[in-house]
N, C-alpha and C positions, 0 to 999 in steps of 0.2 A: 468447436462448442460456442455457445453463448450463456449469457445468464438468464434465469428465469424472469418472468414477468414480475414475480414478487420482488426479486433482487433488484428489478429496474425501478419498481415502485419505491423501495427503500433508498435507492440512490437518487430517485428524484426529491424525497424528502430532506435527505442530507444536503443536496446541493441547493435547495429553497431556504434552509436553515443557515446555510455558511455562504452564500454568494455575496452577500452585502456586507460581510464582515471581513475584517483585515486579518485573516488568519492563512498562514502557509500550511497546506496540507496535500496529501495525494494518496489515492487508492494504490494499495500495494497487494502483492500475493496473488493467490489464485483467482479472485475476482478482477482484477487488473489484468491478468492473463486471458481470462474467458471473455472479458470485454473485447479483446483484440483478436478474438478468433483461435487462441490456442485450447489444445485439448484438456482442459481442466474444468472440473464441477465443483465450484466453491460451495463451502459449509458456512462460511462466514464473511463479513466484508472488514478488512483491514485498513485503518486510515493511520498513515504516518505523518507526524508534524514534529514542531518542536514544543519545548516545555510551556511556554505562554499558549500556543496553540493548542495543546491537549486540553487544558483548562477551559479554554475559551470554547472548545467543540463540545466539551461536556456542558458548559453553560448555556449554550444554543440548542442543546438537545436534550436538556435537563428532564423532560417528562419520560424520557426513555432510559435514564440511567439505572443500571440493575447493580454495577460496581463502581463506585465514585473513583475519579483518577486520584492516583497516588503514586509515589515512587515506590516501584516493584523490582525485584531481582531474582532472577534464577542463575544457576551456575554458568550458563552461555549467554544469556541477554538481560539487559536491564533497561528500564525506560520508566516514564509517567504514564502508566497504565489504567486504563478503566474499559469498562464494558457496557455497552447499551444493547437494548433489545427492541427491535422497531419490526412490527408486524411479524413477529416471531423469528426474525433473523438476529443473530447476534452481531453486532458491529464492535470491534475492538480498535481503542484509541491508544496510540504508542507515541509519545512525545520524546524527543530526544534519545532515541533508541540506540545504544550500544551493544556490541557484539564482543565476546571474549574469543580473541584471536591470538594464537601463538603466544599464550601466558600473559596477554594484557588487555586492557578495556580499550578497544577500538573507539575514537571519536565518532560521535554520531554524524550520519552525512548531512552536508548541506542540501537540504530537500529542493531549494531553488535551482540548484545546479543539476539535479537530475529530474527535475519533473518536466514532464510533458503534457500536452493535452489531447484528448481524443474526443470525438463527436460520437456519441451513441443515442439513438432515438431523439435527436434534436438535443440533447445535452452535452455542453462541452465540459468534460471531466478531467480533473488533474491525475494522472498516473506517474509513478516512476518509471524512468526508462528501463527497457528489457535489458540493456547491456549492464545497467546498475544491479539489476535485480538478479541477473545471472552471477555477477562477481559477489554478491552478498549471499546467495545461497550456495555456491561454491566455498566460501568462508565459514558458513555455518556447518558444513560437512553434509549438506543436503544434495548430494551429487545427483540423483536422478532427476531433480527438478532442473539443476544446474544444466546438466545435459541436454534436457528437451529445450530449454530456453537459448542454449549455445546453437543447436540445431535449427531452431526457428530463426535466430538471427543470421546464421549462415545462409539460410533459403532465401529471406528476405532483403538481405543487404547486398547489393551489387558488388562484385569483387572490382577493386581498381585496375586499371590499366598497369601492367608491369613497368611501363615507360614514363610513368609520372613521377 
């Protein structure tokens, strides 16, 4: 699968707005997966960042804000969350996202440690590593997605020589 032309257009706008700013961010979720050719059809674009990054992204993309960034929590996830609408596509901003795992809030991941870059239509885009995503989906109880990601990783990662 791949993302539609409208998703690529929105990603170009996000990239243009953020590229000259010192913001740590990455595309995550189904859009990230589809950009790499996995069998996902995204409905939105999820951007993961840290707390300062969430407010900086909101500022950089202010004309598109439909839900200002604020600290938000559900029973399983909490973050500095905001929502944009760009060309009819929802873009969700999540700063310092924490997950409720095994009866406690797990600290937010260090995005710089899990971020990779992929090139799509001439754009160098930051995405979270599939290994990190697989682990996160497993912890969130989203087993079906975790299994798809693990199968993809198994297929695309060469096995190490047993003698190494």
